[in-house]
N, CA, C and O atoms as CSV, one atom per row, in Angstrom:
chain,resi,resn,atom,element,x,y,z
A,1,MET,N,N,-71.408,-21.862,27.557
A,1,MET,CA,C,-70.206,-21.551,26.814
A,1,MET,C,C,-69.201,-22.681,27.034
A,1,MET,O,O,-69.018,-23.150,28.157
A,2,LEU,N,N,-68.560,-23.106,25.962
A,2,LEU,CA,C,-67.514,-24.122,26.049
A,2,LEU,C,C,-66.195,-23.503,25.623
A,2,LEU,O,O,-66.070,-22.953,24.529
A,3,ARG,N,N,-65.206,-23.604,26.515
A,3,ARG,CA,C,-63.870,-23.072,26.229
A,3,ARG,C,C,-62.844,-24.190,26.332
A,3,ARG,O,O,-62.980,-25.115,27.132
A,4,PHE,N,N,-61.814,-24.078,25.500
A,4,PHE,CA,C,-60.644,-24.942,25.604
A,4,PHE,C,C,-59.447,-24.063,25.910
A,4,PHE,O,O,-59.261,-23.013,25.295
A,5,CYS,N,N,-58.635,-24.499,26.864
A,5,CYS,CA,C,-57.414,-23.781,27.231
A,5,CYS,C,C,-56.218,-24.677,26.953
A,5,CYS,O,O,-56.282,-25.893,27.131
A,6,ASN,N,N,-55.138,-24.069,26.518
A,6,ASN,CA,C,-53.929,-24.802,26.167
A,6,ASN,C,C,-52.849,-24.593,27.224
A,6,ASN,O,O,-52.247,-23.522,27.303
A,7,SER,N,N,-52.606,-25.625,28.038
A,7,SER,CA,C,-51.500,-25.601,28.998
A,7,SER,C,C,-50.332,-26.433,28.497
A,7,SER,O,O,-49.378,-26.675,29.238
A,8,HIS,N,N,-50.396,-26.869,27.258
A,8,HIS,CA,C,-49.312,-27.614,26.613
A,8,HIS,C,C,-48.273,-26.605,26.122
A,8,HIS,O,O,-48.568,-25.415,26.014
A,9,ASN,N,N,-47.072,-27.069,25.828
A,9,ASN,CA,C,-46.003,-26.152,25.419
A,9,ASN,C,C,-45.947,-25.902,23.915
A,9,ASN,O,O,-45.009,-25.266,23.434
A,10,GLU,N,N,-46.928,-26.388,23.169
A,10,GLU,CA,C,-46.993,-26.176,21.723
A,10,GLU,C,C,-48.398,-25.704,21.342
A,10,GLU,O,O,-49.348,-25.868,22.107
A,11,ASP,N,N,-48.513,-25.119,20.151
A,11,ASP,CA,C,-49.825,-24.791,19.610
A,11,ASP,C,C,-50.621,-26.084,19.446
A,11,ASP,O,O,-50.060,-27.128,19.111
A,12,VAL,N,N,-51.923,-26.008,19.681
A,12,VAL,CA,C,-52.797,-27.154,19.454
A,12,VAL,C,C,-54.006,-26.721,18.639
A,12,VAL,O,O,-54.366,-25.545,18.602
A,13,TRP,N,N,-54.617,-27.691,17.994
A,13,TRP,CA,C,-55.840,-27.496,17.230
A,13,TRP,C,C,-56.890,-28.436,17.795
A,13,TRP,O,O,-56.619,-29.614,18.027
A,14,VAL,N,N,-58.092,-27.911,18.016
A,14,VAL,CA,C,-59.164,-28.651,18.678
A,14,VAL,C,C,-60.377,-28.768,17.759
A,14,VAL,O,O,-60.729,-27.836,17.037
A,15,ALA,N,N,-61.000,-29.938,17.809
A,15,ALA,CA,C,-62.302,-30.166,17.185
A,15,ALA,C,C,-63.227,-30.707,18.268
A,15,ALA,O,O,-62.776,-31.384,19.192
A,16,TYR,N,N,-64.518,-30.412,18.158
A,16,TYR,CA,C,-65.450,-30.923,19.158
A,16,TYR,C,C,-66.727,-31.418,18.497
A,16,TYR,O,O,-67.007,-31.115,17.337
A,17,MET,N,N,-67.495,-32.188,19.262
A,17,MET,CA,C,-68.731,-32.775,18.764
A,17,MET,C,C,-69.799,-32.660,19.850
A,17,MET,O,O,-69.521,-32.852,21.034
A,18,PHE,N,N,-71.019,-32.345,19.430
A,18,PHE,CA,C,-72.114,-32.225,20.388
A,18,PHE,C,C,-73.423,-32.696,19.770
A,18,PHE,O,O,-73.563,-32.757,18.549
A,19,HIS,N,N,-74.378,-33.027,20.632
A,19,HIS,CA,C,-75.691,-33.511,20.220
A,19,HIS,C,C,-76.463,-32.361,19.583
A,19,HIS,O,O,-76.702,-31.337,20.223
A,20,SER,N,N,-76.851,-32.531,18.323
A,20,SER,CA,C,-77.500,-31.457,17.579
A,20,SER,C,C,-78.510,-32.036,16.587
A,20,SER,O,O,-78.312,-31.933,15.376
A,21,PRO,N,N,-79.593,-32.647,17.090
A,21,PRO,CA,C,-80.546,-33.280,16.176
A,21,PRO,C,C,-81.228,-32.306,15.226
A,21,PRO,O,O,-81.651,-32.705,14.141
A,22,GLY,N,N,-81.344,-31.041,15.607
A,22,GLY,CA,C,-81.952,-30.059,14.717
A,22,GLY,C,C,-81.132,-29.824,13.464
A,22,GLY,O,O,-81.688,-29.641,12.381
A,23,ALA,N,N,-79.818,-29.827,13.602
A,23,ALA,CA,C,-78.928,-29.596,12.463
A,23,ALA,C,C,-78.484,-30.893,11.799
A,23,ALA,O,O,-78.197,-30.911,10.602
A,24,CYS,N,N,-78.426,-31.978,12.567
A,24,CYS,CA,C,-77.809,-33.212,12.057
A,24,CYS,C,C,-78.684,-34.443,12.250
A,24,CYS,O,O,-78.161,-35.536,12.473
A,25,GLY,N,N,-79.987,-34.294,12.171
A,25,GLY,CA,C,-80.866,-35.450,12.290
A,25,GLY,C,C,-80.740,-36.372,11.090
A,25,GLY,O,O,-80.142,-36.001,10.080
A,26,GLY,N,N,-81.295,-37.560,11.192
A,26,GLY,CA,C,-81.280,-38.507,10.075
A,26,GLY,C,C,-79.901,-39.059,9.814
A,26,GLY,O,O,-79.291,-39.651,10.704
A,27,GLU,N,N,-79.392,-38.874,8.591
A,27,GLU,CA,C,-78.083,-39.411,8.222
A,27,GLU,C,C,-76.952,-38.862,9.073
A,27,GLU,O,O,-75.911,-39.504,9.205
A,28,GLY,N,N,-77.141,-37.686,9.651
A,28,GLY,CA,C,-76.112,-37.074,10.485
A,28,GLY,C,C,-76.015,-37.661,11.870
A,28,GLY,O,O,-75.161,-37.256,12.658
A,29,LYS,N,N,-76.892,-38.625,12.186
A,29,LYS,CA,C,-76.866,-39.347,13.457
A,29,LYS,C,C,-77.006,-38.441,14.677
A,29,LYS,O,O,-76.614,-38.828,15.778
A,30,ASP,N,N,-77.556,-37.249,14.498
A,30,ASP,CA,C,-77.862,-36.305,15.587
A,30,ASP,C,C,-76.647,-35.636,16.222
A,30,ASP,O,O,-76.795,-34.966,17.244
A,31,TRP,N,N,-75.463,-35.791,15.660
A,31,TRP,CA,C,-74.250,-35.213,16.258
A,31,TRP,C,C,-73.537,-34.322,15.254
A,31,TRP,O,O,-73.332,-34.706,14.102
A,32,GLN,N,N,-73.165,-33.140,15.697
A,32,GLN,CA,C,-72.471,-32.157,14.862
A,32,GLN,C,C,-71.006,-32.090,15.276
A,32,GLN,O,O,-70.699,-32.072,16.467
A,33,THR,N,N,-70.098,-32.054,14.297
A,33,THR,CA,C,-68.658,-31.955,14.554
A,33,THR,C,C,-68.128,-30.665,13.948
A,33,THR,O,O,-68.451,-30.321,12.810
A,34,ILE,N,N,-67.310,-29.953,14.721
A,34,ILE,CA,C,-66.790,-28.653,14.288
A,34,ILE,C,C,-65.310,-28.566,14.641
A,34,ILE,O,O,-64.915,-28.937,15.746
A,35,GLY,N,N,-64.497,-28.086,13.721
A,35,GLY,CA,C,-63.067,-27.887,13.967
A,35,GLY,C,C,-62.493,-27.036,12.851
A,35,GLY,O,O,-63.206,-26.839,11.868
A,36,TRP,N,N,-61.412,-26.568,12.896
A,36,TRP,CA,C,-60.362,-26.618,13.897
A,36,TRP,C,C,-60.225,-25.263,14.578
A,36,TRP,O,O,-60.358,-24.220,13.937
A,37,PHE,N,N,-59.962,-25.288,15.864
A,37,PHE,CA,C,-59.731,-24.075,16.633
A,37,PHE,C,C,-58.276,-24.074,17.075
A,37,PHE,O,O,-57.837,-24.975,17.789
A,38,HIS,N,N,-57.537,-23.070,16.654
A,38,HIS,CA,C,-56.109,-22.946,16.963
A,38,HIS,C,C,-55.951,-22.279,18.326
A,38,HIS,O,O,-56.518,-21.215,18.573
A,39,ILE,N,N,-55.173,-22.913,19.212
A,39,ILE,CA,C,-54.952,-22.358,20.550
A,39,ILE,C,C,-53.453,-22.337,20.829
A,39,ILE,O,O,-52.801,-23.381,20.845
A,40,VAL,N,N,-52.923,-21.158,21.044
A,40,VAL,CA,C,-51.496,-21.024,21.366
A,40,VAL,C,C,-51.291,-21.342,22.847
A,40,VAL,O,O,-52.235,-21.248,23.631
A,41,PRO,N,N,-50.063,-21.718,23.243
A,41,PRO,CA,C,-49.808,-22.043,24.649
A,41,PRO,C,C,-50.193,-20.893,25.580
A,41,PRO,O,O,-49.912,-19.727,25.302
A,42,GLY,N,N,-50.838,-21.244,26.683
A,42,GLY,CA,C,-51.210,-20.257,27.687
A,42,GLY,C,C,-52.469,-19.479,27.391
A,42,GLY,O,O,-52.790,-18.538,28.117
A,43,SER,N,N,-53.197,-19.840,26.343
A,43,SER,CA,C,-54.415,-19.091,26.012
A,43,SER,C,C,-55.624,-20.017,25.963
A,43,SER,O,O,-55.502,-21.240,26.036
A,44,CYS,N,N,-56.789,-19.401,25.837
A,44,CYS,CA,C,-58.059,-20.127,25.773
A,44,CYS,C,C,-58.859,-19.630,24.573
A,44,CYS,O,O,-58.694,-18.494,24.129
A,45,VAL,N,N,-59.724,-20.493,24.059
A,45,VAL,CA,C,-60.600,-20.147,22.945
A,45,VAL,C,C,-62.007,-20.638,23.267
A,45,VAL,O,O,-62.195,-21.782,23.681
A,46,THR,N,N,-62.991,-19.768,23.075
A,46,THR,CA,C,-64.388,-20.169,23.211
A,46,THR,C,C,-64.819,-20.788,21.894
A,46,THR,O,O,-64.753,-20.141,20.848
A,47,VAL,N,N,-65.263,-22.050,21.940
A,47,VAL,CA,C,-65.663,-22.750,20.720
A,47,VAL,C,C,-67.178,-22.842,20.576
A,47,VAL,O,O,-67.688,-23.081,19.481
A,48,TYR,N,N,-67.896,-22.652,21.682
A,48,TYR,CA,C,-69.362,-22.687,21.676
A,48,TYR,C,C,-69.835,-21.608,22.628
A,48,TYR,O,O,-69.570,-21.684,23.828
A,49,ALA,N,N,-70.534,-20.600,22.113
A,49,ALA,CA,C,-70.851,-19.414,22.912
A,49,ALA,C,C,-72.174,-19.509,23.676
A,49,ALA,O,O,-72.403,-18.718,24.591
A,50,ASN,N,N,-73.034,-20.440,23.331
A,50,ASN,CA,C,-74.341,-20.545,23.986
A,50,ASN,C,C,-74.255,-21.337,25.289
A,50,ASN,O,O,-73.218,-21.921,25.603
A,51,ASP,N,N,-75.356,-21.351,26.045
A,51,ASP,CA,C,-75.416,-22.145,27.267
A,51,ASP,C,C,-75.364,-23.629,26.919
A,51,ASP,O,O,-76.125,-24.095,26.071
A,52,LEU,N,N,-74.478,-24.365,27.564
A,52,LEU,CA,C,-74.342,-25.792,27.291
A,52,LEU,C,C,-75.594,-26.563,27.683
A,52,LEU,O,O,-75.944,-27.554,27.041
A,53,ASP,N,N,-76.260,-26.116,28.721
A,53,ASP,CA,C,-77.462,-26.798,29.195
A,53,ASP,C,C,-78.582,-26.764,28.153
A,53,ASP,O,O,-79.478,-27.607,28.187
A,54,ASP,N,N,-78.542,-25.803,27.232
A,54,ASP,CA,C,-79.555,-25.709,26.182
A,54,ASP,C,C,-79.476,-26.863,25.182
A,54,ASP,O,O,-80.437,-27.124,24.458
A,55,VAL,N,N,-78.341,-27.550,25.140
A,55,VAL,CA,C,-78.157,-28.666,24.204
A,55,VAL,C,C,-78.929,-29.902,24.672
A,55,VAL,O,O,-79.237,-30.775,23.861
A,56,HIS,N,N,-79.241,-29.987,25.947
A,56,HIS,CA,C,-79.986,-31.105,26.532
A,56,HIS,C,C,-79.231,-32.426,26.424
A,56,HIS,O,O,-79.840,-33.486,26.279
A,57,ASN,N,N,-77.922,-32.359,26.494
A,57,ASN,CA,C,-77.091,-33.557,26.560
A,57,ASN,C,C,-75.818,-33.179,27.287
A,57,ASN,O,O,-75.101,-32.281,26.846
A,58,ARG,N,N,-75.529,-33.834,28.372
A,58,ARG,CA,C,-74.382,-33.452,29.190
A,58,ARG,C,C,-73.058,-33.978,28.654
A,58,ARG,O,O,-71.999,-33.565,29.126
A,59,PHE,N,N,-73.095,-34.884,27.673
A,59,PHE,CA,C,-71.861,-35.458,27.139
A,59,PHE,C,C,-71.471,-34.794,25.822
A,59,PHE,O,O,-72.246,-34.759,24.867
A,60,TRP,N,N,-70.274,-34.280,25.801
A,60,TRP,CA,C,-69.668,-33.670,24.632
A,60,TRP,C,C,-68.406,-34.469,24.315
A,60,TRP,O,O,-67.972,-35.294,25.119
A,61,TYR,N,N,-67.821,-34.223,23.147
A,61,TYR,CA,C,-66.625,-34.961,22.729
A,61,TYR,C,C,-65.627,-33.990,22.119
A,61,TYR,O,O,-66.000,-32.946,21.583
A,62,PHE,N,N,-64.340,-34.356,22.210
A,62,PHE,CA,C,-63.321,-33.526,21.577
A,62,PHE,C,C,-62.139,-34.368,21.143
A,62,PHE,O,O,-61.935,-35.490,21.604
A,63,TYR,N,N,-61.375,-33.789,20.246
A,63,TYR,CA,C,-60.096,-34.334,19.800
A,63,TYR,C,C,-59.189,-33.132,19.612
A,63,TYR,O,O,-59.621,-32.097,19.104
A,64,ALA,N,N,-57.926,-33.263,20.023
A,64,ALA,CA,C,-56.965,-32.169,19.838
A,64,ALA,C,C,-55.623,-32.756,19.428
A,64,ALA,O,O,-55.301,-33.899,19.753
A,65,GLU,N,N,-54.845,-31.952,18.708
A,65,GLU,CA,C,-53.530,-32.400,18.244
A,65,GLU,C,C,-52.600,-31.215,18.092
A,65,GLU,O,O,-53.038,-30.078,17.915
A,66,ASN,N,N,-51.284,-31.504,18.166
A,66,ASN,CA,C,-50.305,-30.464,17.861
A,66,ASN,C,C,-50.073,-30.461,16.345
A,66,ASN,O,O,-50.643,-31.283,15.628
A,67,ALA,N,N,-49.248,-29.551,15.867
A,67,ALA,CA,C,-49.070,-29.372,14.418
A,67,ALA,C,C,-48.555,-30.630,13.724
A,67,ALA,O,O,-48.990,-30.944,12.616
A,68,SER,N,N,-47.641,-31.347,14.358
A,68,SER,CA,C,-47.061,-32.536,13.732
A,68,SER,C,C,-47.875,-33.799,14.011
A,68,SER,O,O,-47.554,-34.875,13.506
A,69,ARG,N,N,-48.919,-33.664,14.809
A,69,ARG,CA,C,-49.757,-34.787,15.246
A,69,ARG,C,C,-48.968,-35.807,16.062
A,69,ARG,O,O,-49.365,-36.966,16.176
A,70,SER,N,N,-47.849,-35.364,16.627
A,70,SER,CA,C,-47.049,-36.253,17.475
A,70,SER,C,C,-47.592,-36.302,18.895
A,70,SER,O,O,-47.216,-37.177,19.675
A,71,PHE,N,N,-48.474,-35.369,19.235
A,71,PHE,CA,C,-49.118,-35.352,20.546
A,71,PHE,C,C,-50.596,-35.104,20.315
A,71,PHE,O,O,-50.976,-34.095,19.719
A,72,VAL,N,N,-51.436,-36.027,20.788
A,72,VAL,CA,C,-52.883,-35.893,20.593
A,72,VAL,C,C,-53.624,-36.150,21.899
A,72,VAL,O,O,-53.144,-36.870,22.775
A,73,TRP,N,N,-54.789,-35.554,22.006
A,73,TRP,CA,C,-55.740,-35.839,23.073
A,73,TRP,C,C,-56.875,-36.563,22.365
A,73,TRP,O,O,-57.661,-35.940,21.650
A,74,ALA,N,N,-56.963,-37.869,22.559
A,74,ALA,CA,C,-57.880,-38.680,21.766
A,74,ALA,C,C,-58.647,-39.656,22.648
A,74,ALA,O,O,-58.354,-39.813,23.833
A,75,GLY,N,N,-59.621,-40.300,22.050
A,75,GLY,CA,C,-60.431,-41.289,22.735
A,75,GLY,C,C,-60.908,-42.349,21.758
A,75,GLY,O,O,-60.392,-42.442,20.644
A,76,PRO,N,N,-61.896,-43.158,22.165
A,76,PRO,CA,C,-62.312,-44.319,21.379
A,76,PRO,C,C,-63.418,-44.082,20.342
A,76,PRO,O,O,-63.793,-45.015,19.631
A,77,VAL,N,N,-63.940,-42.874,20.242
A,77,VAL,CA,C,-65.073,-42.627,19.338
A,77,VAL,C,C,-64.549,-42.146,17.986
A,77,VAL,O,O,-64.066,-41.020,17.868
A,78,ASN,N,N,-64.646,-43.000,16.972
A,78,ASN,CA,C,-64.121,-42.671,15.647
A,78,ASN,C,C,-65.012,-41.659,14.935
A,78,ASN,O,O,-66.223,-41.840,14.812
A,79,VAL,N,N,-64.367,-40.583,14.467
A,79,VAL,CA,C,-65.072,-39.487,13.804
A,79,VAL,C,C,-64.265,-39.054,12.582
A,79,VAL,O,O,-63.038,-38.981,12.635
A,80,TYR,N,N,-64.963,-38.769,11.481
A,80,TYR,CA,C,-64.311,-38.237,10.289
A,80,TYR,C,C,-64.057,-36.745,10.462
A,80,TYR,O,O,-64.954,-35.996,10.849
A,81,VAL,N,N,-62.830,-36.319,10.174
A,81,VAL,CA,C,-62.474,-34.901,10.163
A,81,VAL,C,C,-61.680,-34.621,8.892
A,81,VAL,O,O,-61.161,-35.538,8.255
A,82,THR,N,N,-61.593,-33.356,8.538
A,82,THR,CA,C,-60.737,-32.945,7.428
A,82,THR,C,C,-59.606,-32.099,7.991
A,82,THR,O,O,-59.675,-31.648,9.135
A,83,ASP,N,N,-58.577,-31.884,7.205
A,83,ASP,CA,C,-57.464,-31.056,7.666
A,83,ASP,C,C,-57.815,-29.574,7.643
A,83,ASP,O,O,-57.204,-28.782,8.360
A,84,GLU,N,N,-58.779,-29.196,6.838
A,84,GLU,CA,C,-59.249,-27.812,6.778
A,84,GLU,C,C,-60.388,-27.628,7.781
A,84,GLU,O,O,-60.931,-28.603,8.299
A,85,ALA,N,N,-60.740,-26.387,8.047
A,85,ALA,CA,C,-61.863,-26.099,8.945
A,85,ALA,C,C,-63.112,-26.829,8.451
A,85,ALA,O,O,-63.336,-26.946,7.246
A,86,PHE,N,N,-63.920,-27.317,9.388
A,86,PHE,CA,C,-65.113,-28.072,9.007
A,86,PHE,C,C,-66.247,-27.841,9.996
A,86,PHE,O,O,-66.034,-27.444,11.141
A,87,ASN,N,N,-67.450,-28.102,9.520
A,87,ASN,CA,C,-68.664,-28.112,10.327
A,87,ASN,C,C,-69.554,-29.163,9.676
A,87,ASN,O,O,-70.292,-28.864,8.737
A,88,HIS,N,N,-69.481,-30.400,10.179
A,88,HIS,CA,C,-70.136,-31.549,9.564
A,88,HIS,C,C,-71.072,-32.233,10.545
A,88,HIS,O,O,-71.109,-31.916,11.733
A,89,CYS,N,N,-71.817,-33.172,10.013
A,89,CYS,CA,C,-72.625,-34.059,10.836
A,89,CYS,C,C,-71.939,-35.419,10.900
A,89,CYS,O,O,-71.354,-35.873,9.917
A,90,LEU,N,N,-72.011,-36.062,12.055
A,90,LEU,CA,C,-71.395,-37.370,12.253
A,90,LEU,C,C,-71.931,-38.351,11.223
A,90,LEU,O,O,-73.135,-38.396,10.967
A,91,GLY,N,N,-71.042,-39.133,10.636
A,91,GLY,CA,C,-71.459,-40.129,9.666
A,91,GLY,C,C,-71.532,-39.617,8.247
A,91,GLY,O,O,-71.820,-40.384,7.328
A,92,ILE,N,N,-71.276,-38.339,8.050
A,92,ILE,CA,C,-71.273,-37.780,6.700
A,92,ILE,C,C,-69.872,-37.248,6.443
A,92,ILE,O,O,-69.553,-36.114,6.801
A,93,GLY,N,N,-69.043,-38.070,5.824
A,93,GLY,CA,C,-67.655,-37.697,5.569
A,93,GLY,C,C,-67.460,-37.249,4.135
A,93,GLY,O,O,-68.389,-37.281,3.328
A,94,THR,N,N,-66.254,-36.836,3.828
A,94,THR,CA,C,-65.886,-36.466,2.465
A,94,THR,C,C,-64.680,-37.293,2.063
A,94,THR,O,O,-64.078,-37.962,2.904
A,95,SER,N,N,-64.324,-37.257,0.803
A,95,SER,CA,C,-63.165,-38.023,0.347
A,95,SER,C,C,-61.870,-37.501,0.950
A,95,SER,O,O,-60.860,-38.204,0.956
A,96,ALA,N,N,-61.892,-36.267,1.457
A,96,ALA,CA,C,-60.693,-35.679,2.061
A,96,ALA,C,C,-60.615,-35.959,3.566
A,96,ALA,O,O,-59.757,-35.406,4.253
A,97,SER,N,N,-61.496,-36.802,4.074
A,97,SER,CA,C,-61.561,-37.045,5.516
A,97,SER,C,C,-60.511,-38.040,5.986
A,97,SER,O,O,-60.018,-38.873,5.224
A,98,ARG,N,N,-60.187,-37.922,7.275
A,98,ARG,CA,C,-59.402,-38.929,7.990
A,98,ARG,C,C,-60.164,-39.232,9.270
A,98,ARG,O,O,-60.989,-38.429,9.705
A,99,VAL,N,N,-59.901,-40.363,9.865
A,99,VAL,CA,C,-60.604,-40.772,11.079
A,99,VAL,C,C,-59.708,-40.536,12.282
A,99,VAL,O,O,-58.545,-40.939,12.291
A,100,VAL,N,N,-60.260,-39.876,13.301
A,100,VAL,CA,C,-59.556,-39.668,14.569
A,100,VAL,C,C,-60.482,-40.119,15.694
A,100,VAL,O,O,-61.690,-40.255,15.497
A,101,GLY,N,N,-59.913,-40.348,16.863
A,101,GLY,CA,C,-60.689,-40.801,18.010
A,101,GLY,C,C,-61.059,-39.653,18.930
A,101,GLY,O,O,-60.181,-39.022,19.517
A,102,PHE,N,N,-62.338,-39.379,19.061
A,102,PHE,CA,C,-62.806,-38.327,19.960
A,102,PHE,C,C,-62.966,-38.885,21.371
A,102,PHE,O,O,-63.256,-40.067,21.557
A,103,ARG,N,N,-62.773,-38.021,22.352
A,103,ARG,CA,C,-62.856,-38.357,23.772
A,103,ARG,C,C,-64.080,-37.680,24.380
A,103,ARG,O,O,-64.345,-36.508,24.114
A,104,ALA,N,N,-64.829,-38.427,25.200
A,104,ALA,CA,C,-66.018,-37.878,25.862
A,104,ALA,C,C,-65.634,-37.074,27.092
A,104,ALA,O,O,-64.637,-37.360,27.755
A,105,PHE,N,N,-66.446,-36.061,27.386
A,105,PHE,CA,C,-66.351,-35.366,28.667
A,105,PHE,C,C,-67.750,-34.946,29.089
A,105,PHE,O,O,-68.619,-34.697,28.253
A,106,ASP,N,N,-67.950,-34.873,30.385
A,106,ASP,CA,C,-69.259,-34.638,30.977
A,106,ASP,C,C,-69.325,-33.205,31.498
A,106,ASP,O,O,-68.570,-32.835,32.397
A,107,VAL,N,N,-70.223,-32.402,30.939
A,107,VAL,CA,C,-70.378,-31.019,31.401
A,107,VAL,C,C,-71.430,-30.902,32.500
A,107,VAL,O,O,-71.684,-29.808,33.005
A,108,GLY,N,N,-72.041,-32.028,32.871
A,108,GLY,CA,C,-73.068,-32.002,33.905
A,108,GLY,C,C,-74.230,-31.126,33.491
A,108,GLY,O,O,-74.656,-31.149,32.336
A,109,ASP,N,N,-74.749,-30.346,34.442
A,109,ASP,CA,C,-75.847,-29.433,34.118
A,109,ASP,C,C,-75.372,-27.985,34.071
A,109,ASP,O,O,-76.159,-27.060,34.269
A,110,HIS,N,N,-74.083,-27.795,33.807
A,110,HIS,CA,C,-73.489,-26.459,33.774
A,110,HIS,C,C,-73.803,-25.741,32.464
A,110,HIS,O,O,-73.924,-26.367,31.411
A,111,ASP,N,N,-73.932,-24.434,32.546
A,111,ASP,CA,C,-74.079,-23.604,31.349
A,111,ASP,C,C,-72.735,-23.336,30.695
A,111,ASP,O,O,-72.657,-23.150,29.480
A,112,ASP,N,N,-71.670,-23.316,31.502
A,112,ASP,CA,C,-70.311,-23.021,31.028
A,112,ASP,C,C,-69.367,-24.129,31.475
A,112,ASP,O,O,-69.531,-24.706,32.550
A,113,PHE,N,N,-68.368,-24.420,30.629
A,113,PHE,CA,C,-67.398,-25.458,30.960
A,113,PHE,C,C,-66.084,-25.115,30.275
A,113,PHE,O,O,-66.067,-24.657,29.133
A,114,THR,N,N,-64.982,-25.343,30.986
A,114,THR,CA,C,-63.652,-25.131,30.415
A,114,THR,C,C,-62.872,-26.432,30.470
A,114,THR,O,O,-62.744,-27.047,31.528
A,115,MET,N,N,-62.351,-26.847,29.318
A,115,MET,CA,C,-61.493,-28.027,29.217
A,115,MET,C,C,-60.066,-27.526,29.035
A,115,MET,O,O,-59.774,-26.803,28.083
A,116,THR,N,N,-59.181,-27.909,29.947
A,116,THR,CA,C,-57.782,-27.497,29.860
A,116,THR,C,C,-56.948,-28.654,29.341
A,116,THR,O,O,-56.963,-29.748,29.905
A,117,LEU,N,N,-56.219,-28.401,28.257
A,117,LEU,CA,C,-55.354,-29.410,27.648
A,117,LEU,C,C,-53.961,-29.297,28.246
A,117,LEU,O,O,-53.334,-28.240,28.172
A,118,THR,N,N,-53.479,-30.377,28.837
A,118,THR,CA,C,-52.149,-30.403,29.437
A,118,THR,C,C,-51.354,-31.535,28.814
A,118,THR,O,O,-51.900,-32.365,28.087
A,119,GLY,N,N,-50.077,-31.562,29.102
A,119,GLY,CA,C,-49.276,-32.680,28.621
A,119,GLY,C,C,-47.955,-32.236,28.081
A,119,GLY,O,O,-47.160,-33.063,27.635
């Protein structure tokens, strides 16, 4: 299970990416991107309910932002996202896409992991 918790003082929206060759092989470059999950301050949201170890890849990625996009949790991996809810494969964008930088995190060999957003 993958959870995101919001310790920031504003609402945030989270998108994440994980290795998913069964759903996103070929043109999808084996990575699936899913967003947006709305998290109010002081709460948590489960974004992936299965065991993380079943994915067979310890590295996951995420991007998060507040409503005005004045505060973001970002990294160096460029990924296409849309402003509306999405479930896409990496490398397959739409004309409504924008590029944001996803950040890697290591879940190790854990079945469950919680990422807490602060700032």
